[in-house]
C-alpha positions as CSV (number, residue, x, y, z in Angstrom):
1,M,3.3,-28.6,1.8
2,I,3.9,-26.6,4.4
3,L,0.3,-27.2,6.0
4,S,1.1,-31.0,5.8
5,Q,4.6,-30.5,7.2
6,L,3.0,-28.1,10.4
7,A,0.2,-30.5,11.0
8,F,2.5,-33.6,11.3
9,L,4.7,-31.7,13.4
10,M,1.9,-30.7,15.6
11,I,0.3,-34.0,15.7
12,F,3.6,-35.4,16.7
13,V,4.4,-32.8,19.4
14,Y,0.9,-33.5,20.9
15,S,1.3,-37.3,20.7
16,M,4.5,-37.1,22.6
17,S,2.8,-35.0,25.4
18,Q,0.3,-37.5,25.9
19,F,2.4,-41.0,26.0
20,A,5.3,-39.0,28.1
21,L,5.1,-37.2,30.7
22,P,8.7,-35.8,30.6
23,V,8.0,-34.9,27.6
24,Y,5.1,-33.1,28.8
25,S,6.7,-31.3,31.2
26,A,9.5,-30.2,28.7
27,L,7.6,-28.4,26.4
28,I,5.5,-26.7,29.1
29,F,8.6,-25.6,30.4
30,L,9.6,-24.6,26.4
31,S,7.0,-22.2,26.3
32,V,7.0,-20.4,29.4
33,I,10.8,-20.1,28.9
34,V,9.8,-18.8,25.1
35,V,6.9,-16.3,26.8
36,I,9.5,-14.6,29.4
37,Y,11.9,-14.4,26.2
38,I,9.3,-13.0,24.0
39,V,8.2,-10.6,26.8
40,N,12.0,-8.9,27.3
41,R,12.6,-8.7,23.3
42,P,12.9,-5.2,22.5
43,D,9.8,-5.7,19.9
44,N,6.6,-3.8,19.8
45,P,4.1,-4.6,22.5
46,S,1.4,-5.8,20.9
47,Y,3.3,-8.2,18.6
48,K,4.7,-9.5,21.9
49,L,1.0,-9.8,23.5
50,S,-0.4,-11.4,20.5
51,W,2.5,-14.7,20.6
52,A,2.4,-14.6,24.6
53,I,-1.6,-15.3,24.4
54,L,-1.0,-18.0,21.4
55,I,1.6,-19.5,23.4
56,L,-0.2,-19.5,27.2
57,V,-3.8,-20.7,25.0
58,V,-2.0,-23.9,23.5
59,P,1.0,-24.3,26.0
60,I,2.0,-28.0,24.5
61,V,2.7,-26.4,21.0
62,G,3.0,-22.6,21.2
63,G,6.6,-22.4,22.5
64,V,7.4,-24.7,19.4
65,L,5.1,-22.7,16.5
66,Y,7.1,-19.3,18.1
67,L,10.4,-21.6,17.1
68,V,9.3,-21.9,13.6
69,F,7.5,-18.8,12.8
70,G,8.4,-16.3,15.6
71,G,10.7,-13.4,15.7
72,K,12.4,-11.6,12.3
73,K,13.7,-14.4,11.0
74,I,15.9,-12.8,8.4
75,P,18.0,-15.3,6.8
76,K,21.9,-15.0,8.0
77,A,22.9,-14.5,4.6
78,L,20.8,-11.8,3.6
79,R,21.1,-9.7,7.5
80,K,25.4,-9.9,6.7
81,E,25.0,-9.0,3.2
82,M,22.2,-6.7,3.4
83,V,24.4,-4.6,6.6
84,T,27.5,-4.7,5.0
85,S,25.9,-3.5,1.3
86,S,24.5,-0.6,3.4
87,N,27.6,0.3,5.1
88,V,29.5,-0.1,2.0
89,N,27.2,2.1,0.3
90,A,26.1,4.9,3.0
91,P,29.0,7.1,1.7
92,F,27.5,7.4,-1.8
93,L,24.5,9.0,-0.7
94,I,26.0,12.3,0.3
95,Q,24.0,15.2,2.7
96,D,24.4,19.1,1.3
97,P,24.9,20.3,4.5
98,A,23.4,24.2,3.0
99,V,20.0,21.9,2.1
100,L,20.0,20.9,5.9
101,N,20.4,24.4,6.9
102,Q,18.0,25.8,4.7
103,I,15.1,23.3,6.3
104,R,16.5,23.7,9.9
105,H,16.1,27.5,9.2
106,M,12.9,27.4,7.5
107,D,11.1,25.2,10.1
108,P,12.5,23.5,13.1
109,Q,10.0,20.9,14.0
110,I,10.0,19.6,10.0
111,F,13.9,19.5,10.3
112,K,13.9,16.9,13.2
113,Q,11.9,14.6,10.9
114,I,14.4,15.0,7.6
115,N,17.4,15.1,10.3
116,Y,15.9,11.5,12.0
117,L,16.5,10.3,8.2
118,W,19.7,11.3,7.6
119,R,21.1,10.8,10.4
120,N,19.8,7.4,11.8
121,C,19.0,5.7,7.8
122,Y,21.5,8.1,6.1
123,F,19.2,8.8,3.5
124,P,19.6,12.5,2.2
125,V,17.2,15.4,1.2
126,Y,17.3,16.7,-1.9
127,K,16.3,19.8,-4.1
128,N,16.5,20.0,-7.9
129,T,13.8,17.6,-8.2
130,Q,10.7,17.8,-10.1
131,T,7.8,15.9,-8.9
132,E,4.7,14.5,-10.4
133,Y,1.4,12.9,-8.4
134,F,-0.3,10.3,-9.8
135,A,-4.2,10.0,-8.6
136,I,-4.3,6.6,-9.9
137,G,-3.1,3.6,-11.7
138,E,-4.2,4.3,-14.9
139,A,-2.1,7.6,-14.9
140,K,1.0,6.3,-13.7
141,F,1.0,3.5,-16.0
142,E,0.8,5.8,-19.0
143,A,3.8,8.1,-17.4
144,M,5.8,4.9,-16.6
145,K,5.6,3.9,-20.2
146,R,6.4,6.8,-21.6
147,E,9.3,7.1,-19.8
148,L,10.8,3.5,-20.6
149,K,10.6,4.2,-24.3
150,K,13.0,7.2,-23.6
151,A,15.6,5.3,-21.6
152,E,19.2,5.0,-22.9
153,R,21.5,3.4,-20.2
154,Y,19.6,1.2,-17.7
155,I,16.5,0.6,-16.3
156,F,16.2,-1.1,-13.0
157,V,12.6,-2.2,-12.0
158,E,11.8,-3.7,-8.1
159,Y,8.0,-4.8,-7.6
160,F,6.6,-6.7,-5.0
161,I,3.7,-8.1,-7.3
162,V,4.6,-9.1,-11.2
163,K,1.7,-10.6,-12.6
164,Q,1.0,-11.1,-16.6
165,G,-1.5,-9.2,-18.5
166,L,-2.0,-6.0,-20.3
167,M,0.1,-3.6,-17.7
168,W,3.4,-6.4,-17.6
169,D,2.9,-7.3,-21.1
170,S,3.2,-3.5,-22.2
171,I,6.2,-2.9,-20.2
172,Q,7.8,-6.1,-21.7
173,E,7.3,-5.3,-24.6
174,I,9.3,-2.2,-24.4
175,L,12.3,-3.7,-21.6
176,V,12.5,-6.0,-24.6
177,E,12.9,-3.7,-27.0
178,K,15.1,-1.4,-25.1
179,V,17.6,-4.6,-24.4
180,K,17.8,-4.9,-27.7
181,E,18.8,-1.2,-27.9
182,G,21.7,-2.2,-25.5
183,V,19.9,-0.5,-22.5
184,D,21.0,-2.2,-18.8
185,V,17.4,-3.8,-18.2
186,R,17.2,-5.7,-14.4
187,L,14.1,-7.0,-12.9
188,I,13.5,-7.9,-9.1
189,Y,10.4,-9.4,-8.1
190,D,8.8,-11.0,-4.8
191,D,8.5,-14.8,-5.1
192,F,5.4,-14.4,-2.7
193,G,3.9,-11.6,-4.0
194,S,4.1,-13.1,-7.8
195,T,2.8,-16.2,-6.9
196,D,0.5,-16.1,-9.9
197,L,3.8,-16.4,-12.7
198,P,5.2,-19.3,-14.0
199,R,7.6,-21.3,-12.8
200,D,10.4,-20.6,-15.3
201,F,9.2,-16.9,-15.5
202,A,12.8,-15.9,-14.4
203,S,14.6,-17.8,-17.0
204,R,12.2,-16.7,-19.9
205,M,13.2,-13.4,-18.5
206,N,16.6,-13.8,-18.8
207,A,16.9,-15.7,-22.1
208,L,15.2,-12.0,-23.3
209,G,18.3,-10.2,-22.2
210,I,16.0,-8.7,-18.8
211,K,18.5,-9.6,-16.1
212,T,15.9,-11.1,-13.6
213,F,16.3,-12.0,-9.9
214,I,13.7,-13.3,-7.3
215,F,13.5,-12.5,-4.2
216,N,13.5,-15.3,-1.2
217,P,12.2,-18.0,-3.4
218,L,9.3,-19.9,-1.6
219,K,10.6,-23.4,-0.7
220,P,7.8,-26.1,0.5
221,L,10.0,-26.3,3.9
222,L,8.4,-26.0,7.4
223,A,11.1,-23.5,8.7
224,I,10.6,-21.5,5.4
225,L,12.0,-17.8,5.7
226,M,8.9,-16.3,4.4
227,N,7.9,-13.4,6.7
228,N,10.6,-11.2,4.9
229,R,9.3,-10.2,1.8
230,D,10.5,-7.3,-1.1
231,H,7.4,-5.2,-0.7
232,R,9.0,-1.7,-2.2
233,K,8.2,-0.6,-5.9
234,I,10.6,1.4,-7.6
235,C,11.5,1.8,-10.9
236,V,14.5,3.7,-12.1
237,I,15.5,4.8,-15.6
238,D,19.0,6.5,-16.3
239,G,19.3,7.6,-12.8
240,K,16.8,10.7,-14.3
241,V,13.7,9.5,-13.4
242,G,11.9,7.4,-10.5
243,F,8.6,5.8,-9.9
244,V,7.4,4.8,-6.3
245,G,4.2,4.4,-4.8
246,G,1.8,1.6,-3.8
247,I,1.3,0.6,-7.6
248,N,2.3,-3.2,-8.5
249,L,2.6,-4.6,-12.1
250,S,-0.8,-6.3,-12.1
251,D,-4.0,-5.5,-14.0
252,E,-6.1,-4.8,-11.3
253,Y,-3.6,-1.7,-10.1
254,I,-4.8,-0.2,-13.5
255,N,-9.0,-1.0,-13.2
256,V,-8.6,-3.0,-16.7
257,V,-9.7,-6.4,-14.5
258,E,-12.5,-6.0,-11.7
259,R,-11.3,-8.0,-8.5
260,F,-12.6,-5.3,-5.1
261,G,-14.4,-3.3,-7.0
262,H,-12.8,-0.2,-8.3
263,W,-8.8,0.1,-7.4
264,K,-7.6,3.4,-6.2
265,D,-4.2,3.5,-5.8
266,T,-1.2,6.3,-6.0
267,A,1.8,6.9,-7.1
268,V,4.9,9.6,-7.4
269,M,7.2,10.4,-10.5
270,I,10.7,12.1,-9.4
271,K,12.8,13.6,-12.0
272,G,16.5,15.1,-10.8
273,E,18.9,14.6,-8.2
274,A,17.0,12.7,-5.5
275,V,16.5,9.8,-8.2
276,W,20.6,8.6,-6.8
277,S,18.6,7.4,-3.8
278,L,16.2,5.1,-5.8
279,T,19.3,3.8,-8.0
280,V,21.2,3.2,-4.7
281,M,18.2,1.5,-3.2
282,F,18.1,-0.8,-6.3
283,L,21.5,-1.6,-6.4
284,T,22.2,-2.4,-3.2
285,F,19.6,-5.6,-3.5
286,Y,20.8,-6.3,-6.7
287,N,24.1,-6.7,-5.4
288,Y,23.4,-9.0,-2.4
289,L,21.0,-11.0,-5.2
290,S,23.1,-11.6,-7.9
291,K,26.2,-11.9,-5.5
292,E,28.0,-9.1,-8.1
293,N,30.1,-6.3,-6.0
294,E,29.7,-3.5,-8.9
295,D,30.9,0.0,-8.4
296,I,27.7,1.6,-8.1
297,L,28.8,5.2,-8.6
298,Q,29.4,3.9,-12.4
299,F,25.1,4.2,-12.5
300,K,25.2,8.0,-10.8
301,N,23.8,10.5,-13.4
302,T,25.0,14.0,-12.7
303,D,24.0,15.5,-15.5
304,F,20.5,17.1,-14.8
305,P,19.0,20.2,-15.9
306,D,18.6,22.8,-13.4
307,Y,15.3,22.1,-12.4
308,I,12.7,24.6,-10.8
309,T,13.2,23.9,-6.8
310,D,9.9,21.8,-6.0
311,G,10.6,21.9,-2.6
312,F,12.6,19.3,-0.4
313,V,12.4,15.3,-1.9
314,Q,14.0,12.8,0.6
315,P,13.1,8.9,-0.5
316,Y,13.9,6.2,1.8
317,S,13.5,2.7,2.4
318,D,13.0,0.3,5.7
319,S,14.8,-3.3,6.0
320,P,13.5,-5.4,8.5
321,T,18.0,-6.2,8.8
322,D,18.2,-3.8,10.9
323,E,16.0,-2.5,14.8
324,E,15.2,0.7,13.2
325,Q,11.5,0.9,12.3
326,V,11.9,3.6,10.0
327,G,8.3,3.7,8.3
328,E,6.4,3.5,11.4
329,T,8.6,6.5,12.9
330,V,8.1,8.6,9.9
331,H,4.6,8.1,10.7
332,M,4.6,8.9,13.7
333,N,6.4,11.7,13.7
334,I,4.5,13.4,11.2
335,I,1.4,12.6,12.9
336,N,3.1,13.7,16.5
337,L,4.3,16.9,14.6
338,S,1.1,18.0,12.8
339,K,-0.4,21.6,13.9
340,R,-3.4,21.7,11.7
341,Y,-4.4,18.4,9.9
342,V,-3.1,15.1,9.3
343,Y,-5.0,12.9,6.4
344,I,-4.0,8.8,5.4
345,M,-4.8,6.6,3.0
346,T,-4.1,3.0,4.0
347,P,-5.6,-0.2,2.7
348,Y,-5.1,-1.9,6.0
349,L,-5.3,-0.4,10.0
350,I,-3.9,-2.5,11.8
351,I,-2.0,-1.0,14.7
352,G,-0.5,-1.1,18.1
353,Y,-1.0,1.0,21.1
354,E,1.3,3.7,20.2
355,M,-0.1,4.3,16.8
356,Q,-3.4,4.9,18.2
357,K,-2.5,6.7,20.8
358,A,-1.0,9.1,18.6
359,L,-3.7,9.6,15.9
360,I,-6.1,10.1,19.2
361,T,-4.0,12.5,21.1
362,A,-3.8,14.4,17.9
363,A,-7.3,14.6,17.2
364,K,-7.4,15.7,20.7
365,N,-5.1,18.3,20.7
366,G,-7.5,19.5,17.9
367,I,-6.1,18.0,14.7
368,D,-8.3,17.2,11.7
369,V,-7.4,13.6,11.6
370,R,-8.9,11.5,8.5
371,L,-8.4,8.0,8.0
372,M,-9.4,6.6,5.0
373,V,-9.5,2.7,4.1
374,P,-11.2,0.3,1.7
375,H,-15.2,-0.6,2.0
376,I,-14.6,-3.9,-0.4
377,P,-11.8,-5.7,1.8
378,D,-9.2,-8.3,-0.5
379,K,-8.8,-10.0,2.9
380,W,-12.1,-10.3,5.3
381,Y,-10.3,-11.1,8.2
382,V,-7.8,-8.4,7.9
383,H,-10.6,-6.1,7.4
384,A,-12.4,-7.3,10.4
385,I,-9.2,-6.2,12.4
386,T,-9.2,-3.1,10.7
387,K,-12.8,-2.0,12.0
388,S,-12.4,-3.5,15.2
389,N,-10.0,0.2,15.6
390,Y,-13.1,2.3,14.8
391,E,-14.8,2.8,18.0
392,Q,-11.5,3.9,19.7
393,L,-10.3,5.9,17.3
394,I,-13.6,7.7,16.2
395,K,-14.3,7.8,20.4
396,G,-10.9,9.8,20.2
397,G,-11.9,12.6,17.5
398,V,-10.6,10.7,14.6
399,R,-12.8,10.6,11.4
400,I,-12.8,7.3,9.6
401,F,-13.7,6.9,5.7
402,E,-14.1,3.7,3.8
403,Y,-14.4,4.1,-0.2
404,E,-17.2,2.9,-1.0
405,P,-16.6,1.7,-5.3
406,G,-14.0,-0.8,-3.9
407,F,-10.8,-1.0,-2.8
408,M,-7.8,1.1,-0.9
409,H,-4.5,0.5,-1.3
410,A,-2.6,3.8,-1.2
411,K,-0.3,4.3,1.2
412,T,-0.3,8.2,2.1
413,L,0.1,10.9,4.7
414,V,-0.6,14.5,4.1
415,A,0.0,17.3,6.9
416,D,-0.4,21.0,7.1
417,D,0.2,21.7,3.3
418,E,3.9,20.8,4.4
419,A,4.7,17.3,4.6
420,A,3.5,14.6,2.8
421,I,4.5,11.0,2.3
422,I,3.5,8.5,-0.6
423,G,5.5,4.8,-0.3
424,T,4.6,1.2,0.1
425,T,4.6,1.1,4.2
426,N,1.1,0.0,5.1
427,M,-0.3,0.8,8.6
428,D,0.1,-2.8,10.1
429,F,2.3,-5.1,11.3
430,R,4.2,-6.5,8.4
431,S,4.7,-3.5,6.5
432,Y,6.2,-2.0,10.1
433,Y,8.4,-4.5,11.6
434,M,8.8,-7.2,8.6
435,H,9.3,-6.5,5.0
436,F,11.3,-4.0,3.1
437,E,9.3,-1.0,2.1
438,C,10.2,2.7,0.5
439,G,8.8,5.8,0.6
440,I,9.4,9.0,-0.5
441,L,9.0,12.1,2.1
442,F,8.1,15.8,0.5
443,I,8.2,19.1,2.1
444,E,6.8,22.2,0.3
445,S,5.8,20.7,-2.8
446,K,3.4,20.8,-5.0
447,V,2.8,17.0,-4.3
448,I,1.3,18.0,-0.9
449,S,-1.8,19.8,-2.4
450,D,-1.8,17.3,-5.1
451,L,-2.2,15.0,-2.7
452,K,-4.2,16.5,-0.4
453,N,-6.6,17.9,-3.0
454,D,-6.9,13.9,-4.0
455,F,-7.9,13.0,-0.8
456,L,-10.7,15.4,-0.4
457,Q,-12.1,14.9,-4.0
458,T,-11.8,10.9,-2.9
459,Q,-13.2,11.5,0.4
460,K,-16.6,12.4,-1.7
461,Q,-16.8,9.0,-2.7
462,C,-16.7,7.6,0.5
463,I,-18.9,6.4,3.5
464,E,-18.0,8.2,6.8
465,I,-18.2,5.9,10.0
466,T,-20.1,7.1,12.6
467,M,-20.4,6.1,16.4
468,E,-23.7,4.7,15.5
469,D,-22.5,2.3,13.0
470,C,-19.7,0.8,15.5
471,L,-22.7,0.2,18.3
472,R,-25.0,-1.4,15.4
473,V,-22.1,-4.0,15.0
474,P,-23.9,-7.3,16.2
475,T,-22.5,-8.6,19.3
476,L,-21.0,-11.8,18.1
477,R,-19.2,-10.2,15.4
478,R,-17.8,-7.8,18.1
479,W,-16.4,-10.7,19.6
480,G,-15.0,-12.2,16.5
481,R,-13.2,-8.9,15.4
482,A,-11.9,-8.7,18.9
483,I,-10.6,-12.0,19.2
484,L,-8.9,-11.6,15.9
485,N,-7.6,-8.5,17.0
486,L,-5.8,-10.1,20.0
487,F,-3.7,-11.7,17.4
488,S,-3.7,-9.1,14.4
489,A,0.1,-8.3,15.0
490,I,1.1,-11.8,13.6
491,L,-1.5,-12.4,10.9
């Protein structure tokens, strides 16, 4: 229905321009004005370039297309509620100054990254938190079931994709049992990510006692605001246990079904004080969707054992409702601050000039920079754009590995045996600028060595891409990738 409406609009606009000179002139004028507007916006240069090229190639309809699909079209209600909610909840996230001072004296460079997330995004860094890294979806699934069964007060589940099958059915069975025990169970899922669910899925969950809300429901309207998705993957249990990572609630993530070969993904479980930030993230979203105004403090857990400190843990989220590109900035900061190595797993490598330059500059400075991406793609055109970046990166000294058994879906970064990120942010424009994302930064944690070892072990199953591989690509295919790359920021 959306495509039909788009086709009708384009045909109507084109027809009017052919039969009425004033209309044609007005459309051309509109496109020029829109290009001027785009160039002067504080957006990513690659995003601006993609739209400017599209509009100049088809000036009659280009301006209209931007007005319909361009920009960060956050629903006004969502922007207002999320900004208000964030301001209200910020005092709930209180930074212990002693922890900050300890990091400042330990490593002034790492302190810059920690301080950025606290001063600009209001997410504290914690100690007194245990961590456990999962190198594959199956391990996270088993741990999640085990911890869900222990729930006594509440369970909060927020995922981009929920799909019926072994994984979800097993989790749903536990959630229903917990509802019967009096546990407060809540579920948020993204409508676009979970399109395979039945239309009455949310009402069925609510009937079972699972308080369920759909983020940004899809509507068959041309002006649909569907670019901004809830791409987060969060599970919080009693404020004591939290899960974050790339793994959704669908069977391909635990290799029960095969879609694009073997599915490689990662996640992390935290226990302790840092779970409070994940709790606030979820409840902020839940209050917006439910139109409730619950006292978030009632969900705070303070009954923690004295965990053996596993370094420093700093959960954070990224929102398109503000002008702060948290996910991209965190990635960039760690790359720029690295001293010995940076190892990155990402399913997509759709990056702008600044990120490409940061990776190449690090490599030229003698940093061991390695990127791990899929060998079997889930979207051919996205993989083509990923490959279009290979030549420049390899020429600059970056090493690139494709995961030969299948699809690499992990979103991780580890550097210098000192810092690591595990989260939901892909290295692409949608994650950096359009989606709601989350992640956890680890400093001096055992997660860092676990992630590094996992990267090096997984590398043994990869194909390293060489400059010779890039140069052997047929000319026509190279041109196709180059053309796609022109529009990479808006795909």
